[in-house]
N, C-alpha and C positions, 0 to 999 in steps of 0.2 A: 928590354925586359921589366916587366912591372915590378917595382919595389916590394920588399918583404914588408907587411903588416903584423904588427902584434894582434893575436885572436884569441877568443875564448876558447878555440879548441885547443891552442897552447897549453892552456892551464888545466885542460881536460885530459892531457898526456895522448893526444893523437898518435897514433903510430907513423902516419904517413906525413910527409912536408907538403903543405898547401902553397900554391902560388898565388899571391894576392891579385885580383883581376880589377875590382874596383871598390870604391867607396862612395856610397851613394850620398848626394848633398841633401835628400829628401829626410834623412833621419839617419840612425846609426844601423846600417845595413851594408853587410860585406859580403863579397862574392870570391869564390876561389874556383880554379882549374886545376883537376888533378894533373898528374904525369902523363907524358903519351903513352896510350895502351891501357891506362888504368880504368878497370872496368866497374869496380865496386868501392864503397867508401870504407875507410879503416877508422872512421870517428868514433869515439867513445864517449857516449853522453849518456846523462841519467836515464833518458829514455830515447830509443831509436829504434824504428820498424821498417820493414823494406816491404815493397810490392813489386815482384818480379814478374808477374803476368803469367807465368807458366802453367798455372792450373786452370786457365780459362781457355775457353774455346775460340776458334777464330771468326768472330762474329762482331756485330756492335750492340753496345749496351748503353740504353739511356739512362740507366741508375744501377751502379755498381758498387755495394759496400763492401770496404776492406777493412781488415783490423791489423794490416801492414805486418802479418805474421805474429802478431804479438798476444793472440788469444781471445776468447770472448769477453775476458774481464778487464782488458786493458783502459787505460785511461785516455789513450788518443787513437783516434780513427779518422777514416774520410770515406766519401763518396763522390764516385768519378760520374759524369756526366758526358755523352758524345764520345764515348770511349769505342774506339775500334781496334781489335786483336789482330795482329798479322803473325804468320810465321815468317823465321828470320829469311833474310835475304841481303842484297848489296845495301838496301837502305837502312836496316835496323835489326835487333834481335841479338842481344848478348847471349853466346852459346858456350855451354859446356862449363862443368865444375857445379857442384852441390845440387845436381840432378837438373840445371838449366835446360831448356830444349830450345831457347832462342825465339820465344815469341815476344812480340814488342807491341807498344800503344801507338795509335797514330790519331791524329785529329786533322780532318780538312776543312778549307775555307767555306764558311756558312754553316759549319756543323762542329765549330770548334770545342775540342775537348777542355773540361772543368774538373777542376777537384776542390771539393769542400773539406777542410779540415776540423776536427774536433778534440778539444782538450778538457777533461773533467775539472772544473772550478776554474778553468780561465778562458780569455776570449780569442786564444790563438797560439801558435806555436812558434819557435824561434829558430828552427832549422828545416831547410829542405834540400835534397839533393837529387840528382838524375842524371843518367847517361844520355846524352844528345847525340843522337846519329844523324848522318846526311844532313848536316845544318844548313839551311837556306836562310838566305838575306831576309826573306820574307816571313821567317818565323819569328814569334815574339812570345816572350813568358811576361806575364802581368802578375803581380801580387796584390791582393786587397786584404784590407782589414776592416770588417763591418761595413762593406760596400764601398770604400774608399781607397782607391788606387794608391799603394805605397812605393812601389818600384816597378819597371819594366825594363828588360833585357832583350834586345833583338838578335837574330842570327848574323845582323851584320855588324852588330857590336861584338859577338864571340870572334867572327873572322878578322875582324880589325885587332883584337887583342893578341889573338893567337899568331898573327902574323909579325905582330912585334916581337914575338918571342924568338932567340937564336935557335931553337928547336922546333920552332912553329911547324915546319914541314912534316916533322913526325905525327902530327894530328891528322894529317890527310889520308885518305884512304881506309878501306875497312879491314886491312890485313890483321889489325889487333885483336879482332874478336869472332870474325868467320874465316878461317884459315884459307877455305878453298874459293873465295871469292877475291883473295888476293889481286891487288893491281886493277880491279874491275872500276873502281869508283874513286880514283885519285883525286878528282876535283873537289870532292865532299870532305869536310872535317867531322871528326867523331871525338869526343870528349867528355869526361865526367866533370859537371859544375856542381858547387855546393855554395849555399847560401845563409847568412847567418842573420838573424834579425835582433838587434838589441833593442830598438825602440823606433817605430813600433812593431808589433808581432804581425803575424798575416793569418788569415783563415780561409784564403781562397787562392788559387793558383789557375791562371787561364793560360792554355797552349794554343796560341792562335796561329793561323796560317793565313799570311796576307797575300800570298801568291797562289800557285796552283800546283806546288809541289807536295804538301803534307808537312804535318810537324810529327818526325818521329822520335821516340825516346823510349827507355827501357831503364829497369832498374831506380825505382822512384823511392825515396828515403824521407821519412818525415821524423821529427823529434824535436827534443827541447832540452837546452843548457840550464835553464831558470825557471 
């Protein structure tokens, strides 16, 4: 099991307990994995927004502007490119609660999805979270700031870290979020991941598929704690 790390989230009175996943040597960047079956963040930050994708049609968007549920006057927002929306199935789509209908985002090799985030008066954000579903070794999350890569985390990294945990088997299978698919995809992991950037910040996220399976995710969160 990974050791616990003191986190900015602790000082912000986060309700849930995060499990430290890694500390990047590239800078002060920390990642956390939620408990098995956790679908949504409980992080309490000065500003945090969510994009659940449920209001979108099942199609491909070359340019989708999102205010992450914070309204037209928010100081943080984002733009997706290469975004494909699908209805929930065994590969993705958090279903139920707060009107969620289970739609999810996916990007494929050659048309990788990207998210560009903005904050008024600053060059980037310090928090990102997502529910990563049907994790494949060839999936890769890359974070950039002003065009420079600041951290990347792969599906193989996620699997390796999950398997080190005593409750690691609980992350496998889609039973946690689409109940009627229970037991249909036990070979794949599903987990909430959250990242905090103390230095540097990030202003771009790339969801890369380096295999042929697609990068499936849902419940994207952006925000800042400083």
